[in-house]
ZADO-1210 file (C-alpha; in nm, 4 decimals, padded with zeros to 6 digits):
<atoms>
<atom x="00.4162" y="01.0524" z="-00.3539" code="UNK" pos="1"/>
<atom x="00.2384" y="00.7171" z="-00.3235" code="UNK" pos="2"/>
<atom x="00.3640" y="00.5200" z="-00.0257" code="UNK" pos="3"/>
<atom x="00.2426" y="00.1536" z="-00.0470" code="UNK" pos="4"/>
<atom x="00.2633" y="-00.0645" z="00.2549" code="UNK" pos="5"/>
<atom x="00.3166" y="-00.4419" z="00.2433" code="UNK" pos="6"/>
<atom x="00.2058" y="-00.5501" z="-00.1008" code="UNK" pos="7"/>
<atom x="00.1825" y="-00.9161" z="-00.2008" code="UNK" pos="8"/>
<atom x="00.4736" y="-00.9591" z="-00.4363" code="UNK" pos="9"/>
<atom x="00.7409" y="-01.2219" z="-00.5075" code="UNK" pos="10"/>
<atom x="00.9425" y="-01.0483" z="-00.2280" code="UNK" pos="11"/>
<atom x="00.7209" y="-01.2325" z="00.0209" code="UNK" pos="12"/>
<atom x="00.7029" y="-01.5693" z="-00.1492" code="UNK" pos="13"/>
<atom x="01.0213" y="-01.7073" z="00.0151" code="UNK" pos="14"/>
<atom x="00.9325" y="-01.6060" z="00.3695" code="UNK" pos="15"/>
<atom x="00.8092" y="-01.8657" z="00.6321" code="UNK" pos="16"/>
<atom x="00.4521" y="-01.8794" z="00.7368" code="UNK" pos="17"/>
<atom x="00.5522" y="-01.7594" z="01.0794" code="UNK" pos="18"/>
<atom x="00.7203" y="-01.4452" z="00.9368" code="UNK" pos="19"/>
<atom x="00.4264" y="-01.3756" z="00.6985" code="UNK" pos="20"/>
<atom x="00.1789" y="-01.4228" z="00.9865" code="UNK" pos="21"/>
<atom x="00.3645" y="-01.1684" z="01.1967" code="UNK" pos="22"/>
<atom x="00.3690" y="-00.9267" z="00.9108" code="UNK" pos="23"/>
<atom x="-00.0044" y="-00.9652" z="00.8469" code="UNK" pos="24"/>
<atom x="-00.0701" y="-00.9204" z="01.2240" code="UNK" pos="25"/>
<atom x="00.0830" y="-00.5740" z="01.1968" code="UNK" pos="26"/>
<atom x="-00.1760" y="-00.4733" z="00.9335" code="UNK" pos="27"/>
<atom x="-00.5172" y="-00.3748" z="01.0609" code="UNK" pos="28"/>
<atom x="-00.6857" y="-00.5138" z="00.7522" code="UNK" pos="29"/>
<atom x="-00.5166" y="-00.8481" z="00.8280" code="UNK" pos="30"/>
<atom x="-00.3678" y="-00.9032" z="00.4789" code="UNK" pos="31"/>
<atom x="-00.1113" y="-00.7776" z="00.2290" code="UNK" pos="32"/>
<atom x="-00.2310" y="-00.5293" z="-00.0292" code="UNK" pos="33"/>
<atom x="-00.2495" y="-00.6113" z="-00.4005" code="UNK" pos="34"/>
<atom x="-00.0886" y="-00.4110" z="-00.6804" code="UNK" pos="35"/>
<atom x="-00.4247" y="-00.3444" z="-00.8303" code="UNK" pos="36"/>
<atom x="-00.5163" y="-00.1656" z="-00.5132" code="UNK" pos="37"/>
<atom x="-00.2102" y="00.0653" z="-00.5305" code="UNK" pos="38"/>
<atom x="-00.2279" y="00.1494" z="-00.9048" code="UNK" pos="39"/>
<atom x="-00.5346" y="00.3708" z="-00.8867" code="UNK" pos="40"/>
<atom x="-00.3400" y="00.6072" z="-00.6628" code="UNK" pos="41"/>
<atom x="-00.0863" y="00.6615" z="-00.9339" code="UNK" pos="42"/>
<atom x="-00.3628" y="00.7083" z="-01.1929" code="UNK" pos="43"/>
<atom x="-00.5290" y="00.9624" z="-00.9734" code="UNK" pos="44"/>
<atom x="-00.2088" y="01.1666" z="-00.9319" code="UNK" pos="45"/>
<atom x="-00.1376" y="01.1390" z="-01.3019" code="UNK" pos="46"/>
<atom x="-00.4726" y="01.2917" z="-01.3912" code="UNK" pos="47"/>
<atom x="-00.4532" y="01.6667" z="-01.3961" code="UNK" pos="48"/>
<atom x="-00.8377" y="01.6873" z="-01.3743" code="UNK" pos="49"/>
<atom x="-00.8331" y="01.4959" z="-01.0440" code="UNK" pos="50"/>
<atom x="-00.5176" y="01.6097" z="-00.8743" code="UNK" pos="51"/>
<atom x="-00.4142" y="01.9387" z="-01.0436" code="UNK" pos="52"/>
<atom x="-00.4169" y="02.1311" z="-00.7210" code="UNK" pos="53"/>
<atom x="-00.2639" y="01.8749" z="-00.4935" code="UNK" pos="54"/>
<atom x="00.0935" y="01.9427" z="-00.3767" code="UNK" pos="55"/>
<atom x="00.3334" y="01.7934" z="-00.1207" code="UNK" pos="56"/>
<atom x="00.1236" y="01.5054" z="-00.0155" code="UNK" pos="57"/>
<atom x="00.1956" y="01.1400" z="00.0657" code="UNK" pos="58"/>
<atom x="-00.0808" y="00.9027" z="-00.0159" code="UNK" pos="59"/>
<atom x="-00.0458" y="00.5997" z="00.2094" code="UNK" pos="60"/>
<atom x="-00.1875" y="00.2848" z="00.0624" code="UNK" pos="61"/>
<atom x="-00.1233" y="00.0409" z="00.3432" code="UNK" pos="62"/>
<atom x="-00.4334" y="-00.1150" z="00.4911" code="UNK" pos="63"/>
<atom x="-00.4014" y="00.0997" z="00.7997" code="UNK" pos="64"/>
<atom x="-00.0501" y="-00.0294" z="00.8867" code="UNK" pos="65"/>
<atom x="00.0787" y="00.3159" z="00.9666" code="UNK" pos="66"/>
<atom x="-00.2367" y="00.4607" z="01.1185" code="UNK" pos="67"/>
<atom x="-00.1794" y="00.6608" z="01.4374" code="UNK" pos="68"/>
</atoms>
């Protein structure tokens, strides 16, 4: 499973600067991710040569937002 964090999409475009600032502040990398940063995770999992022995994992692509 690929679990993306806050990714810069049209979903965020209607939000106020204050709300977006608070959201960015919760991300250790200080910014929203981009779809091109998430897509390689799917490609990796789709490649049997790369991920053929991986089972039951969640790949977090979230800029550290959910880091312990």
